[in-house]
C-alpha angles and dihedrals in degrees: 000000000000144000139204089275097159123065127237089251090061095048123066109247092222110076091194087076095053105085105171093342128106096029128128132187097009132194125185129202133178122230123214092260091058096257115138119219123201119199120191146163118288108261116218091355091175092060118103089221098053118066124222127222108089116306117245130202131178134210140171096203108029089245109073116048131195123201110241103181127251130322093220134031096249126300112339114245101250092049093045092048093049100043106019088229121167094198141015127256139206105354119197117201123195137167109248123219088248088066095252125111121245124207119196111195133180129229120192145114124251115278096007130106092205087110143137139205113212134191130227125180133205139167091231136021086246089064153177091216121206119203116234098186133245126342103179127009131182131186131206111252092018105059134034093206125085115220100217140100099047124194129171127216128180112221127220090278093051093253117143123237129189119221115196145143144084141189112001106052101354137237122344137186128205133176119252131208111263093227109032100030090226123123113287087230116038111242094015111150095187138221125314113241103166134022140152136219126272088242087074093035090254089285105187127115145126095070126182129179121208119193114215112207088190093073104006093244131132117227117209119204117191137168120234131203129358124355088208099058120347110037113148131172121241129187138202135168137223140179093231137030092252094052148175089230112202132186128227091281094047098257114149114236088229093056109125095174099062119082103280094235092052095065120086125028107263111223102166137022141144113316147154134203120212108278092007138107118281107239114206132199103350112192156110093083136181126188127238111206124188142143112280127220090274092052094251121119117269127190136207126194108223115200145141125248139181132229111251090213091057115012091192087070115079138164145176122265133186120207131185111256119206137175121230126221092277091051098253120140118247125185131218115250088218126068113243112271101178133281097272093047091053095050112109115230090226139357112281136199115252091216112092142074118324138182103234134196125200115196103211106202091210094058133065093186122121109275112226115204117249128203117251126189117223125006104183142170125183096313086298120186114192134193089196097267105138111262132176111238143167104235127195121205110200121215136036095304093144096040094254097100090235130108115263120235116208135194093215149160121228117205146153119272143160116262100219094187092059103023100239142104112266144168116263134179138197125190148145127244127219091270093057095254117142121229130187134179148168124218118246120239113271111243 
């Protein structure tokens, strides 16, 4: 969920200058010709200078983005009439089994659950898009659900499901018709799969479900807390689309009795490396999955994030997403910089000094990287090709005074703070706490 939370004065009036900036709630797809399309929430939709109708950007490398206008000519009539929205939020775009592309967009106003999810269809991500009306609609005082933040997942039988929801009564899933993309049962609002307590205002939204054919599980990503300051991404897994979704420690994502911060395995939050940019409130992610150069599936987490130095400034980032030996998702601490940039010039020992991040699930504070010596596997030497590894971080990094054992992935990355390729890792300890790090340059 988002709003036009920056004013026209703070946003350049010329979208051609934006690049990856001024985008919320992004999703990225790849067309048959190799072009990537990013769809995102309308920024400053009330401004005369900024058009509404789902913002579109294109790229050939997932790094440089060019503004390509809007997918729709403003807010379609049925959605505008239902919700009174001036812009569209959180589009999800997916290739349908019919060969067409479906876009599920949200229309609402900030803080209200009088909301609607609409559907538009096109033969290509470049459009033209034709509106097909409303898919799910909720009304304040009548429904507890909030019809925003749509995402579509195809289950193991190839059947489509819509994930949606936010504050109010949480995240829901409902089955869609394989042909039309509308709910199988008209008026169905689905099954709740994640929710949070009233003590934290029910703060969960921006959900996305990734099906993993490798183990048959469904991975739920969701954003907790405030999009303005404390967003963080949590994950849980289930054996079916309808759940139950459980985190690393076995907590159900619908548990309202456990401490709210203890539920969901936190894999990304606000952080800063020494000498680097402070990234604030990363969240509302989708996942881009495609075949990598070696033919095996590769995944990228696509999300927006704010600048800690100026929280009104925000942009889209893609990060490599891996799965550790136990099948849990772990996220690169470095934004994707392109394949060539992340290629190490020569194999390098994992042992050495690293800048390390620990994502405490009980804190939404900025995580400042700490030095750790050493981080070591079994005398591992890596050329940057992703490898599963048991890592051991020596020293009292978690406050216990004991070394920390991680089920991790070691991979090549781009160290943005120092402008060089570098080894990075991401992993989860035995308590379900996520750690990430980047190796310091060898002197």
